[in-house]
Every structure is written in structure tokens, then in C-alpha cells.
C-alpha positions as CSV (number, residue, x, y, z in Angstrom):
1,M,23.2,82.8,-37.7
2,D,22.1,79.6,-36.3
3,Q,18.7,77.7,-35.9
4,L,17.2,74.2,-35.6
5,V,16.1,73.2,-39.1
6,S,14.6,70.1,-40.7
7,L,16.2,68.4,-43.7
8,S,13.1,69.5,-45.8
9,K,13.9,73.2,-45.0
10,I,17.5,72.7,-45.5
11,F,16.9,71.7,-49.0
12,S,14.8,74.6,-49.9
13,E,16.2,76.5,-52.9
14,K,19.7,75.6,-51.9
15,I,22.5,73.5,-53.2
16,Y,25.4,72.1,-51.2
17,R,29.0,71.1,-52.0
18,I,31.7,69.4,-50.0
19,P,34.6,71.8,-50.4
20,D,38.0,70.5,-51.6
21,Y,39.7,70.9,-48.2
22,Q,37.3,68.3,-46.6
23,R,37.8,64.7,-46.2
24,G,35.6,62.2,-47.9
25,Y,32.8,60.1,-46.3
26,S,34.5,58.4,-43.3
27,W,31.5,56.9,-41.5
28,T,31.7,53.1,-41.2
29,K,28.9,50.6,-40.8
30,K,29.0,51.2,-37.0
31,E,28.1,54.9,-37.3
32,V,25.5,54.3,-40.0
33,E,23.8,51.6,-37.8
34,E,23.8,54.0,-34.9
35,F,22.2,56.7,-37.2
36,W,19.5,54.3,-38.3
37,S,18.8,53.2,-34.7
38,D,18.2,56.8,-33.6
39,L,15.9,57.3,-36.6
40,H,14.0,54.0,-36.2
41,R,13.4,54.3,-32.5
42,L,12.3,58.0,-32.6
43,D,8.7,58.6,-31.7
44,E,7.1,60.1,-34.7
45,N,5.6,62.9,-32.6
46,K,9.1,63.9,-31.4
47,N,12.2,65.6,-32.9
48,H,15.8,64.4,-32.7
49,Y,18.7,66.8,-32.6
50,V,21.3,65.5,-35.2
51,G,24.1,68.0,-34.7
52,V,25.7,71.1,-36.2
53,L,25.6,71.9,-39.9
54,T,28.0,74.7,-40.6
55,L,27.7,76.4,-43.9
56,E,29.7,78.9,-45.9
57,P,28.1,81.0,-48.8
58,V,30.0,80.2,-52.1
59,E,31.5,83.3,-53.7
60,P,30.2,84.2,-57.3
61,T,33.8,84.0,-58.6
62,I,33.8,80.3,-57.6
63,Y,30.3,79.1,-58.6
64,K,30.5,80.9,-61.9
65,N,32.8,78.0,-62.9
66,W,30.2,75.3,-62.0
67,I,29.0,75.0,-65.5
68,D,26.3,72.3,-64.6
69,D,24.9,74.6,-61.9
70,T,24.9,78.2,-63.0
71,W,21.5,77.9,-64.5
72,I,19.8,76.9,-61.3
73,I,21.6,79.6,-59.4
74,D,21.0,82.4,-61.9
75,S,17.5,81.5,-63.1
76,K,15.8,79.8,-60.1
77,K,17.8,81.8,-57.5
78,Y,19.1,78.7,-55.6
79,V,21.8,79.7,-53.2
80,P,25.1,77.7,-53.3
81,Y,26.7,76.7,-49.9
82,Y,29.9,74.9,-48.8
83,V,29.5,72.3,-46.1
84,V,32.2,73.2,-43.6
85,D,31.0,71.0,-40.8
86,G,28.4,68.2,-40.6
87,Q,29.0,66.6,-43.9
88,Q,29.0,63.1,-42.5
89,R,25.4,63.4,-41.1
90,L,24.2,65.3,-44.2
91,T,25.7,62.8,-46.6
92,T,24.2,59.9,-44.6
93,S,20.7,61.6,-44.7
94,I,20.9,62.0,-48.5
95,I,22.1,58.4,-48.9
96,L,19.1,57.3,-46.9
97,I,16.7,59.2,-49.0
98,T,18.3,57.8,-52.1
99,A,17.9,54.3,-50.7
100,I,14.2,55.2,-50.0
101,L,13.8,56.1,-53.6
102,E,15.3,52.9,-54.8
103,V,13.1,50.8,-52.5
104,M,10.0,52.7,-53.7
105,K,10.9,51.9,-57.2
106,S,11.6,48.1,-56.5
107,K,8.3,47.9,-54.5
108,K,6.4,49.9,-57.2
109,I,5.4,52.5,-54.7
110,D,4.6,55.8,-56.5
111,T,4.1,58.1,-53.5
112,L,5.0,58.5,-49.9
113,N,3.0,60.9,-47.7
114,Y,1.3,62.2,-50.9
115,T,4.7,63.1,-52.5
116,K,5.5,61.5,-55.8
117,H,8.7,59.7,-56.4
118,E,9.9,62.3,-59.0
119,D,9.1,65.1,-56.6
120,I,11.1,63.5,-53.8
121,T,14.0,63.3,-56.3
122,K,13.6,66.9,-57.4
123,K,13.5,68.1,-53.8
124,F,16.6,66.3,-52.5
125,I,18.6,64.8,-55.3
126,Y,18.6,66.8,-58.5
127,E,16.8,69.1,-60.8
128,S,17.0,69.0,-64.5
129,K,17.2,71.8,-67.0
130,D,14.3,71.7,-69.6
131,E,14.0,68.0,-68.9
132,T,17.4,67.4,-70.5
133,D,20.4,65.5,-69.4
134,S,21.8,68.7,-67.9
135,L,21.3,68.1,-64.2
136,T,22.2,69.9,-61.1
137,Y,22.7,67.7,-58.0
138,L,21.5,69.5,-55.0
139,F,24.1,67.9,-52.7
140,G,27.6,66.5,-53.8
141,Y,31.3,67.0,-53.9
142,E,33.4,69.4,-55.9
143,R,34.7,67.9,-59.0
144,E,38.3,67.7,-57.7
145,N,37.2,65.3,-54.9
146,P,37.8,61.6,-55.8
147,S,34.3,60.8,-54.6
148,Y,32.6,63.2,-56.9
149,V,32.1,60.7,-59.9
150,Y,31.5,57.8,-57.5
151,L,28.6,59.6,-55.8
152,L,26.8,60.3,-59.1
153,A,27.4,56.9,-60.6
154,N,27.0,54.4,-57.6
155,I,24.9,56.3,-55.1
156,F,22.6,58.4,-57.2
157,N,22.7,55.8,-60.1
158,F,23.2,58.5,-62.7
159,Q,23.3,56.3,-65.9
160,K,24.4,58.9,-68.4
161,T,28.0,59.6,-69.4
162,I,29.9,61.1,-66.6
163,S,33.1,63.1,-67.1
164,G,35.8,61.6,-65.1
165,K,37.1,58.3,-63.9
166,V,35.3,56.4,-61.1
167,L,37.9,56.1,-58.5
168,E,37.5,53.6,-55.6
169,T,38.8,54.5,-52.3
170,T,38.0,53.7,-48.7
171,Y,35.8,56.7,-48.6
172,T,33.8,55.4,-51.7
173,T,33.6,52.0,-50.0
174,N,32.0,53.7,-47.1
175,L,29.4,55.4,-49.3
176,I,28.2,52.2,-50.9
177,S,28.3,50.4,-47.6
178,A,26.0,53.0,-46.1
179,K,23.6,52.7,-49.0
180,E,23.6,48.9,-48.7
181,V,22.8,49.1,-45.0
182,F,19.8,51.3,-45.6
183,I,18.4,49.4,-48.5
184,K,18.6,46.2,-46.5
185,K,16.8,47.9,-43.6
186,L,14.1,49.5,-45.9
187,S,13.4,46.5,-48.0
188,T,11.7,44.7,-45.0
189,L,9.3,47.6,-44.4
190,T,5.7,48.2,-45.5
191,K,4.6,51.3,-47.4
192,N,3.3,52.7,-44.0
193,E,6.6,52.0,-42.3
194,L,8.5,53.6,-45.2
195,E,6.3,56.7,-44.9
196,K,7.1,57.1,-41.2
197,I,10.9,56.7,-41.9
198,Y,10.7,59.3,-44.7
199,S,8.8,61.7,-42.5
200,K,11.2,61.4,-39.6
201,I,14.3,61.9,-41.7
202,T,12.8,64.9,-43.5
203,Q,10.8,66.6,-40.8
204,N,11.9,65.3,-37.3
205,F,15.7,65.1,-37.6
206,L,16.8,68.6,-36.8
207,F,20.2,70.3,-37.5
208,N,21.6,73.3,-35.8
209,V,22.4,75.3,-39.0
210,Y,25.2,77.9,-38.7
211,T,26.1,80.1,-41.5
212,I,29.6,81.6,-41.4
213,S,30.1,85.3,-42.1
214,K,32.7,86.6,-44.5
215,D,34.9,87.9,-41.7
216,I,35.4,84.5,-40.2
217,D,38.3,82.3,-41.4
218,V,36.6,79.2,-42.9
219,H,39.7,77.0,-42.8
220,V,40.3,77.7,-39.1
221,T,36.6,77.0,-38.6
222,F,36.9,73.7,-40.4
223,E,39.8,72.6,-38.0
224,T,37.8,73.5,-34.8
225,M,34.3,72.5,-35.8
226,N,35.3,69.1,-37.0
227,N,36.6,68.2,-33.5
228,R,32.9,67.5,-32.6
229,G,32.7,64.6,-35.1
230,K,34.8,61.7,-36.0
231,P,38.5,62.9,-35.5
232,L,40.3,64.1,-38.5
233,S,43.4,62.4,-39.4
234,H,46.7,64.4,-39.4
235,L,46.9,64.1,-43.2
236,E,43.4,65.7,-43.5
237,L,44.3,68.5,-41.2
238,L,47.6,69.1,-43.1
239,K,45.8,69.4,-46.4
240,N,43.5,72.1,-44.9
241,R,46.4,73.9,-43.4
242,L,48.3,74.0,-46.7
243,I,45.2,75.4,-48.5
244,Y,44.7,78.0,-45.9
245,L,48.3,79.1,-46.0
246,S,48.3,79.2,-49.7
247,T,45.8,82.2,-49.3
248,L,48.4,84.2,-47.3
249,F,51.3,84.2,-49.8
250,D,52.3,87.6,-51.3
251,C,51.9,86.4,-54.8
252,S,49.4,86.6,-57.8
253,E,46.0,85.1,-57.5
254,D,46.9,82.8,-60.5
255,Q,49.9,81.5,-58.5
256,K,47.7,80.8,-55.5
257,R,45.2,79.0,-57.7
258,I,47.9,76.9,-59.2
259,L,49.3,76.0,-55.7
260,R,45.8,75.1,-54.5
261,R,45.2,72.9,-57.6
262,E,48.6,71.0,-56.9
263,I,47.6,70.4,-53.3
264,N,44.2,69.0,-54.4
265,S,45.8,66.9,-57.1
266,C,48.3,65.5,-54.7
267,W,45.7,64.6,-52.1
268,K,43.4,63.1,-54.6
269,E,46.2,60.7,-55.6
270,I,47.2,60.1,-52.0
271,Y,43.5,59.1,-51.0
272,H,43.2,57.0,-54.2
273,L,46.3,55.0,-53.4
274,L,45.8,54.8,-49.6
275,G,42.2,53.6,-50.3
276,R,43.7,50.7,-52.3
277,I,46.0,49.6,-49.4
278,T,43.3,48.3,-47.1
279,S,39.5,47.8,-47.0
280,E,39.6,48.1,-43.2
281,H,40.9,51.6,-42.5
282,I,42.7,54.3,-44.2
283,Q,46.4,54.4,-43.4
284,D,46.6,58.2,-43.5
285,D,48.8,58.8,-40.5
286,E,51.2,55.8,-41.1
287,F,52.0,57.2,-44.5
288,L,52.4,60.8,-43.2
289,I,54.7,59.7,-40.4
290,N,56.9,57.9,-42.9
291,H,57.0,60.8,-45.3
292,F,57.7,63.2,-42.4
293,M,60.7,61.2,-41.2
294,L,62.0,61.0,-44.8
295,Y,61.5,64.6,-45.6
296,F,62.4,66.2,-42.2
297,S,65.3,63.9,-41.3
298,E,67.7,66.7,-41.1
299,T,65.5,68.7,-38.7
300,I,65.1,65.6,-36.5
301,K,68.9,65.1,-36.4
302,G,69.2,68.6,-34.9
303,F,67.3,67.7,-31.8
304,E,69.1,66.9,-28.7
305,E,69.7,63.2,-28.1
306,E,67.0,62.8,-25.4
307,E,64.6,65.0,-27.4
308,R,65.2,62.9,-30.5
309,F,64.4,59.7,-28.5
310,M,61.2,61.1,-27.1
311,F,60.4,62.4,-30.7
312,S,60.8,58.8,-32.0
313,Y,58.9,57.3,-29.2
314,F,55.9,59.6,-29.4
315,L,56.1,59.9,-33.1
316,G,52.5,60.5,-34.1
317,K,52.0,63.3,-31.6
318,S,55.4,64.8,-32.3
319,Q,55.1,65.0,-36.1
320,T,51.7,66.6,-35.8
321,N,53.1,69.2,-33.3
322,Y,55.9,70.0,-35.7
323,L,53.9,70.1,-38.9
324,L,50.9,72.1,-37.6
325,N,52.3,74.0,-34.7
326,T,55.9,74.8,-35.7
327,H,56.4,74.4,-39.5
328,F,53.2,75.0,-41.5
329,V,51.9,78.0,-39.5
330,P,50.9,81.5,-40.8
331,K,53.9,83.3,-39.2
332,N,56.3,81.3,-41.3
333,V,54.4,82.3,-44.5
334,L,54.0,86.0,-43.4
335,D,57.7,86.2,-42.3
336,N,58.9,84.6,-45.7
337,V,60.4,81.6,-43.8
338,L,58.2,79.5,-46.1
339,T,57.8,80.4,-49.7
340,T,55.6,79.0,-52.5
341,K,58.7,77.2,-53.8
342,D,58.9,75.4,-50.4
343,F,55.3,74.4,-50.8
344,F,55.7,73.1,-54.4
345,E,58.8,71.1,-53.3
346,Y,56.9,69.6,-50.3
347,I,53.9,68.6,-52.5
348,R,56.3,67.1,-55.1
349,S,57.9,65.0,-52.4
350,L,54.5,63.8,-51.1
351,N,53.5,62.8,-54.7
352,E,56.7,60.8,-55.2
353,C,56.5,59.2,-51.8
354,I,52.9,58.0,-52.1
355,T,53.9,56.2,-55.4
356,L,56.7,54.4,-53.5
357,W,54.6,53.8,-50.5
358,D,51.9,52.1,-52.7
359,E,54.5,49.9,-54.3
360,L,55.8,48.9,-50.8
361,K,52.2,48.2,-49.5
362,N,50.7,46.9,-52.7
363,P,53.6,45.0,-54.3
364,L,51.6,42.9,-56.7
365,S,50.0,45.9,-58.4
366,A,53.4,47.7,-58.7
367,N,54.7,48.6,-62.3
368,K,57.8,46.4,-61.7
369,P,59.2,43.2,-63.1
370,E,57.8,40.0,-61.5
371,E,60.9,39.2,-59.4
372,I,60.9,42.7,-58.0
373,K,57.3,42.3,-57.1
374,E,58.0,39.0,-55.4
375,Y,60.8,40.5,-53.3
376,L,58.6,43.5,-52.4
377,Q,56.1,41.0,-51.1
378,K,58.8,39.2,-49.1
379,I,59.9,42.5,-47.5
380,R,56.4,43.4,-46.7
381,F,55.8,40.1,-44.8
382,L,59.2,40.3,-43.1
383,T,58.6,43.8,-41.8
384,R,55.2,42.7,-40.5
385,Q,57.2,40.3,-38.2
386,S,58.8,43.3,-36.5
387,S,56.4,46.2,-36.8
388,P,58.3,49.5,-36.8
389,Y,55.4,50.9,-34.5
390,H,55.5,48.1,-32.0
391,Y,58.0,49.2,-29.4
392,V,59.5,46.5,-27.1
393,L,63.0,47.6,-26.1
394,F,63.6,51.3,-25.6
395,D,67.1,51.2,-27.1
396,E,65.6,49.8,-30.3
397,V,62.9,52.5,-30.8
398,P,64.7,54.9,-33.3
399,N,66.0,52.1,-35.5
400,R,62.7,50.1,-35.6
401,T,60.8,53.4,-36.3
402,Y,62.9,54.1,-39.3
403,L,62.8,50.8,-41.0
404,N,60.0,51.7,-43.6
405,V,61.6,55.1,-44.0
406,F,64.9,53.6,-44.9
407,I,63.3,51.4,-47.4
408,L,61.6,54.3,-49.0
409,A,64.9,56.2,-49.1
410,C,66.6,53.4,-50.8
411,F,63.8,53.2,-53.4
412,Q,64.4,56.8,-54.2
413,A,68.2,56.3,-54.3
414,C,67.7,53.4,-56.9
415,N,66.3,56.1,-59.2
416,S,64.1,53.6,-61.1
417,D,67.0,51.3,-61.8
418,N,65.3,47.8,-61.5
419,D,68.5,45.9,-61.5
420,L,69.8,47.9,-58.7
421,L,66.5,47.8,-56.8
422,L,66.4,44.0,-57.0
423,K,69.9,43.7,-55.7
424,F,69.0,46.0,-52.8
425,L,65.7,44.1,-52.0
426,K,67.6,40.7,-52.1
427,S,70.3,41.9,-49.7
428,L,67.8,43.6,-47.4
429,E,65.6,40.4,-47.2
430,K,68.5,38.3,-46.2
431,Y,69.7,40.8,-43.6
432,L,66.2,41.2,-42.1
433,F,65.7,37.5,-41.8
434,V,69.0,36.8,-40.1
435,T,68.4,39.6,-37.6
436,L,65.1,38.0,-36.8
437,F,66.6,34.5,-36.7
438,Y,69.7,35.0,-34.6
439,D,69.7,35.7,-30.8
440,R,69.5,39.5,-30.5
441,E,71.5,39.7,-27.2
442,A,74.2,37.5,-28.8
443,I,74.4,39.9,-31.7
444,K,74.7,42.9,-29.4
445,E,77.6,41.3,-27.5
446,E,79.7,41.2,-30.7
447,S,81.7,44.4,-30.6
448,E,82.6,44.5,-34.3
449,I,78.9,44.2,-35.3
450,H,77.0,47.5,-35.7
451,L,73.6,46.8,-37.1
452,L,72.5,49.2,-39.8
453,D,71.4,52.6,-38.3
454,Y,68.4,53.3,-40.4
455,F,68.1,56.9,-39.2
456,D,71.8,57.7,-40.1
457,S,71.4,55.9,-43.5
458,V,68.3,58.0,-44.4
459,L,70.2,61.2,-43.5
460,R,73.2,60.3,-45.5
461,L,71.3,59.1,-48.6
462,N,69.3,62.3,-48.6
463,K,72.5,64.3,-48.4
464,K,74.1,62.1,-51.2
465,E,76.9,61.1,-48.7
466,L,75.9,57.5,-49.2
467,T,75.0,55.5,-52.2
468,I,72.6,52.6,-52.6
469,E,75.6,50.4,-53.8
470,E,77.3,51.1,-50.4
471,I,74.1,50.2,-48.6
472,I,74.0,46.8,-50.4
473,E,77.6,46.1,-49.6
474,K,77.0,47.0,-46.0
475,L,73.9,44.7,-45.7
476,S,75.9,41.9,-47.2
477,K,78.9,42.3,-44.8
478,L,76.6,42.4,-41.9
479,H,74.8,39.3,-42.9
480,N,78.1,37.4,-43.4
481,T,79.5,38.6,-40.1
482,I,76.4,37.5,-38.2
483,T,76.2,34.1,-39.9
484,S,79.9,33.4,-39.4
485,S,80.0,34.2,-35.7
486,I,80.5,30.9,-33.7
487,N,79.4,32.7,-30.5
488,I,76.2,34.0,-32.1
489,K,75.4,30.6,-33.6
490,S,75.9,28.6,-30.5
491,K,73.8,31.0,-28.3
492,T,71.1,31.0,-30.9
493,I,71.0,27.2,-31.2
494,K,70.9,26.9,-27.4
495,N,68.1,29.4,-27.2
496,Y,65.9,27.6,-29.7
497,S,66.6,24.2,-28.0
498,L,65.2,25.5,-24.7
499,K,62.1,27.3,-26.1
500,G,61.4,25.4,-29.3
501,L,60.6,26.8,-32.8
502,Y,56.9,27.2,-32.8
503,K,55.7,30.8,-32.6
504,N,59.1,32.4,-33.3
505,S,58.8,35.7,-35.2
506,W,60.3,34.1,-38.4
507,I,58.6,30.8,-38.5
508,K,55.6,31.8,-40.6
509,Y,57.8,33.6,-43.2
510,F,60.2,30.6,-43.3
511,L,57.3,28.1,-44.0
512,C,56.0,30.5,-46.7
513,E,59.4,30.6,-48.3
514,Y,59.7,26.8,-48.2
515,E,56.3,26.6,-49.9
516,Y,57.4,29.0,-52.5
517,K,60.6,27.0,-53.2
518,L,58.5,23.8,-53.7
519,M,56.2,25.6,-56.0
520,K,59.2,26.7,-58.2
521,L,60.5,23.1,-58.1
522,S,57.1,21.8,-59.3
523,K,57.5,24.2,-62.4
524,S,54.1,25.5,-61.6
525,N,52.9,29.1,-60.7
526,I,49.8,27.9,-59.1
527,V,49.7,29.4,-55.6
528,K,48.3,26.9,-53.0
529,L,49.1,28.9,-49.8
530,D,47.6,32.3,-49.4
531,R,50.4,34.3,-47.5
532,E,48.0,37.1,-46.8
533,I,45.6,34.8,-44.9
534,L,48.4,33.0,-43.1
535,F,49.9,36.2,-41.9
536,N,46.5,37.7,-40.8
537,N,45.6,34.4,-39.0
538,G,48.5,34.5,-36.6
539,Y,49.6,31.0,-35.7
540,N,46.3,29.3,-36.3
541,S,47.4,28.1,-39.8
542,I,50.5,26.3,-38.6
543,E,49.7,22.7,-38.4
544,H,51.4,20.3,-35.9
545,I,51.6,17.0,-37.7
546,Y,52.1,15.2,-34.5
547,P,49.2,17.1,-32.8
548,I,49.2,19.0,-29.5
549,N,46.4,17.0,-28.2
550,S,47.6,13.5,-29.2
551,H,45.4,11.0,-27.4
552,S,44.5,8.6,-30.3
553,K,46.2,5.2,-30.2
554,Y,48.1,6.0,-33.4
555,W,50.1,8.7,-31.6
556,T,50.4,7.1,-28.2
557,D,51.9,3.9,-29.8
558,R,54.7,5.9,-31.5
559,F,55.5,8.4,-28.7
560,T,54.8,6.6,-25.5
561,N,58.5,6.0,-24.6
562,F,59.2,9.7,-24.4
563,T,58.8,12.0,-21.3
564,P,56.1,14.8,-21.4
565,K,58.9,17.3,-22.0
566,Q,60.4,15.3,-24.9
567,R,57.0,14.9,-26.5
568,T,56.4,18.7,-26.3
569,S,59.8,19.2,-27.9
570,L,58.9,16.8,-30.7
571,K,55.5,18.6,-31.3
572,H,57.2,22.1,-31.6
573,S,60.2,20.9,-33.6
574,L,60.6,22.5,-37.0
575,G,60.1,19.2,-38.9
576,N,56.7,18.7,-37.3
577,L,55.3,22.1,-38.5
578,V,53.6,22.8,-41.8
579,A,51.6,25.9,-43.0
580,I,48.1,25.1,-44.1
581,S,44.6,26.9,-44.0
582,E,43.2,27.7,-40.6
583,N,39.9,25.9,-41.5
584,K,41.8,22.8,-42.5
585,N,43.9,22.9,-39.4
586,S,40.9,22.7,-37.2
587,K,39.4,19.9,-39.2
588,L,42.6,17.8,-39.3
589,G,43.0,18.3,-35.6
590,N,44.2,15.2,-33.7
591,K,43.6,12.7,-36.4
592,P,46.2,9.9,-37.0
593,F,48.7,10.6,-39.7
594,P,47.2,8.3,-42.4
595,E,43.8,10.0,-42.0
596,K,45.6,13.4,-42.4
597,I,47.1,12.3,-45.6
598,S,43.9,10.9,-47.3
599,N,40.5,12.4,-47.8
600,T,38.1,11.4,-45.0
601,Q,34.6,12.5,-44.5
602,N,34.3,16.4,-44.6
603,T,38.1,16.7,-44.6
604,T,40.5,17.2,-47.5
605,G,43.9,15.7,-46.6
606,Y,47.4,16.6,-47.4
607,K,47.1,14.8,-50.7
608,Y,45.2,17.8,-52.2
609,G,46.8,20.6,-50.2
610,T,49.8,22.9,-50.4
611,Y,53.1,21.8,-52.0
612,A,54.5,21.3,-48.4
613,E,51.4,19.1,-47.6
614,I,51.8,17.0,-50.7
615,E,55.5,16.5,-49.9
616,L,54.4,14.9,-46.6
617,T,52.4,12.2,-48.5
618,S,55.8,10.6,-49.3
619,Y,56.1,9.4,-45.7
620,D,54.3,6.1,-44.9
621,E,53.9,7.1,-41.3
622,W,54.8,9.8,-38.8
623,G,57.0,9.4,-35.8
624,P,60.1,10.7,-34.1
625,D,62.4,9.6,-36.9
626,E,60.3,11.3,-39.5
627,I,60.2,14.5,-37.6
628,L,64.0,14.5,-37.2
629,K,64.5,13.6,-40.9
630,R,62.2,16.5,-42.1
631,G,63.8,18.8,-39.7
632,F,67.2,18.1,-41.3
633,A,65.8,18.8,-44.7
634,L,64.4,22.1,-43.5
635,I,67.7,23.1,-42.0
636,T,69.3,22.3,-45.4
637,F,66.8,24.8,-46.9
638,L,67.6,27.4,-44.2
639,N,71.3,27.2,-45.2
640,E,70.7,27.3,-48.9
641,R,68.2,30.2,-48.7
642,W,69.8,32.5,-46.2
643,D,73.3,31.1,-45.7
644,I,72.5,30.1,-42.1
645,K,75.3,27.6,-41.3
646,I,74.2,24.9,-39.1
647,I,76.4,22.0,-40.3
648,R,77.2,19.5,-37.6
649,K,74.7,16.8,-36.9
650,E,74.9,17.4,-33.1
651,D,74.1,21.2,-33.6
652,K,71.2,20.4,-35.9
653,K,69.7,18.1,-33.2
654,V,70.1,20.7,-30.5
655,F,68.6,23.4,-32.7
656,L,65.5,21.2,-33.5
657,G,65.2,20.4,-29.7
658,L,65.7,16.8,-30.5
659,N,69.3,16.0,-29.0
660,F,67.6,13.2,-26.9
661,L,67.1,11.2,-30.2
């Protein structure tokens, strides 16, 4: 059955729940602003088609367990429905009505269109049983959904005790963001304008309501109907598929319920942790890709070499095809290829992997000793320099793709042994840095050097054919072989002398590590350089002490005897670079060195900056000799920190691009 229905009629003796196989609220500010624009511009005498609202009647065996809602279903004959498709638009509509109610209260408006505040609440938000604290919310999530408590507490502002912890995820961030957008818009309106908005959202925004009959598979409907809205992530599709397949097993209903409970519990934790990773977007598919490669590594190995390469190159599409079109399909369940044991094992692996993934992406919140957290931070920033999903050279694709997977596999192999984990992280950090630092082509030319094959290592770790101790030993040997090679060193030095050191893939990380060293020497744990900001700002936070645009008399006096090419080399030389805030970089600009050190009008100089900036204040002036001297000091740090052996003075000058001094 389908028909065009207003929101007012949709909320007529019905209650709605977002089922457990649905994602949370994924609309961002962009979609919410577009929704408001459609509403605000709509002529009050016209209707607007919102979209499809697909509903599934809830079976009595299910709603009988809704202890807060049975009274309104049994006594007042309200009909409960699952929202299969259209939840984003329906949720947005209810958030808008909630915002209207809050603005009415703040403006002391008792009625809109002759409808009292409490009657609007009773119509769209909740009804109470005998005027008690026993409330039935007419729209909401099932209790298993991480957004359930958040919606009640932060959107509906239910002030009483709520059973359950308020979990904040990217989905809940989207909920409160939508509410804030609407409250900001509504707060500027008069009562008459508010009445028009209320009338349009409840009467003129029309949904095409479609109710699913019992003979239609609701899970398949969910996959197909949702293609009309914001695309589902592969992780969301996978959850729905697993729940659907759980209904096909030839086992007891209790076993099916347990399996479904474990799936819900697993995804609840996944979304909670993924929501903490970034406020910008949910990293659903990045996580799923990494777990997929970790869990199905043996399957991938069985592919032909060309097929395996294409699989790695088109990873996102390939893993989706395999998971949803080859592996987790009804035929494999019905033919007993997949059993409930396989499902429980897969869910257990996902649960374990998301915890490790969270530690990798959120090191500072990991339940680990401080030194491990610091090295997890280092690894995270290092791997940003060479993203495993940014393909440059075709022959590097499989290895680069498997870097994060390799780290996850090694985490597992450490088996909660923190001493072993720290040894691994230290050896990996040194190895990754030298492979970024040294000339890649020169490394390839050395026949005895075979860089670590991440794919093979994951396979062998999973099959217990390789230990984490052997991985650590291999990393150490590779590091020593690379740093000891005269050929690799000479080609690397020559390469840097030609192109300079600014904007190399390792330079930001190097400057951060130098700052960290100075902080430790100061015996202070006060962080003065925000690494997150530095890495997010690209190269805008790397200050050229002798500036790029050096037209002031101070600079021309000191560098006038050099050719334009030599002046460029001096500017981009290692000793002339320091990491500072982007804002400060733009303010210091082309000022003479004495002004950069001291505080001037509207500018805080090096004197009150980072540890590396403060170190610069020991110089009386800044010219070619100072750039060379500081460059030598930074090479010493390079050698001490990563055993990168640039010993001869002539080699140091060539490396710094200053062999003309």
C-alpha cells in the first residue's frame, strides 16, 4: 500500500522505531540546510514531495518486549512500525518539530495555529501514562541502537533518569548538529513565521508511505530501498546482510536471537569507536577493508597473481563483491558452507579488530603505558606520510595496501605483551622512517635488500609460521642494511642536494621528533607544538627562517653575494626550517631575524614559541653560517635518532645543499 501522506497523518495513532539493522542519523549540515531551504521557500498553498517512507508492521512477539510502550499499543490501539526506508527525512522532521517546541518555550509562545505546546508534544514527541514518568516516545530507536539514549537525552531533552549510557558517535553528532541548525534558523522568526513553518512541515511536506506486506523480505527491501538516499557504507550493508542470514540458519530460535544480539552488540561497539576517530566522517569502509584483508588473507592468497593485484588496486569494490556477493550469501547458509560457528567467529574477530583499530587511530586514549601511546602516535603520523590508499607506483600497491593490516596483525601477535609491543613499535618506527628517508630507487637496486612483504607477513602471522620476535629481528636487519649501504647513502645525499629538503615526505615528522627531543631535554611535559594541526595543515606550518620572499635590507645584506640558485638552496636547507603554527608563520612572514625573535606589534616571536623556536633565540643573527651550523646539529639528531650515518663534513654539506659554502 502506498499514498501521499502529511506528517500530521503519519503521526496518527502510530509509533515508529528505527530497527536494529539500520544505520544511525547520517545527514550532515549540508543535507539539513537543503531540507530547510525546501521548507522555507515552499509556498504555503503548495505541497512538497519529501520522498518514500517505507514501513514494516512490528510483530506482537517483538513489541510485547517494549515495556515502555505496550500500554499505548494495547490500551490506546497505537500501531507500531519499523522505518525501513526514509528514516533520515523522518528523523529530520521530528528534530525540526522538537526545535520548534524549544523556540516556543524560549519565546514564551503558548500556541501555534491554535495548537498548544503540550498538544504538539503529545502529537509528535511522546505520550505519558497517567501523567507519570512512564513515557512512550512516538518516534525513536530501538534500545540496542547507540543513538537511543542520546536522542532522548539531548534531542528530546528528557530530564529524568534514562537507563543506559549516553554514547557519542558521529551519528549522534549529526543529530545535535541538525537541531542546532534548526534552532538558529527558528530563533530569528516571529510567531507568525513560526506558524507558517509548523504548518508546512506538518501539512505540506508529503511522504509516499509504503507499507511492506509479510511476504516481502524486509532485509532485502532495506538494501534496495536505501539506494535512493545517502549511500550506505559497506559496513552498514554487511550488518544488514548478517542479520538477514541469521534468520536462515537451521537452528533454534534462541540460537538465532543470540546470534542477532551478538551482531547488534558488535556493531554498537564498532560505531561507538569509529565515531570517536574523527568528527568529519565515519571511517566505516577503511576499517572494514583492513579487517577484511586481515581475516580473509588466505583467500586473497589463493587468487591468481594478476587477479590479486587487481584485487588490491580496486580494494573497496573487490572486498564488497566478495563479502556480499560471494561469501555472505543465502546459498552458503542454506548449503551449510557457512555455519553459526563461522558467524560467531567472524563477529568475534570484528570485535577484537575494532579495539586494536581504535588504539591505532586514537593512541592517546589507548589503555596502554605512556611510552607505547607515544610510539603509537609516531606510527600514526608516519603512516600518514605514505597513505596505504594513495597509489603512486603500481608495483608498490599490494605492499602499501597492507601496511595497516600488517600493524594490526602484529598487535594481535603481541598478545597484550606490552614489552613486546613496544619493541615492535620502536623497530617499525625506525624502519618506516628510513624507507621514507632513503632514495627508493637506490634501495631497489640493492639485490640483497628485500623490503618487508606486509601481505606475506600477515599470512604467516595468521598461520603461526612467523613470530613477532622474528618480525622485530627482520625490521632491525633491514634498517641496518639500508643505513649501512654506501651506494644508497650516496644516491640519497645527491638526490637531496638537487631538490632540497623542504616538502619531503619525512620533513614534518622529523621536525616534530626534534621538538619532542627538546621537550624531553627541558624536563617538561608541556606540549608546545600540536602535531595534529601541523600534519593537517600541510606545509603551511613550516617556517623558513630566512624567508622565501626576502626583500628587506636585513636579508639582502647577508645573502647578496650568492646566486639566485644558491639563495634558494639556503632557504630550503634543513637548518633553515622550523615547525611553528600556521597563523604565526603568516605573521612572521618576511620580517628580519631580530624581529622574528622578539615580540613585535601583533606578533609573538620565537622567544615564546615552541622548544625549537626558543632554541633559535640563542643565535644573535641569521645568515649562511648559522643555517649551516644548525643544519649540522640537525644531522647529528638524525644520526642519533634513526642511525642515519652522514659522517663526513663534505657529505653533510652536499646533503644540506650547501656544498658551495
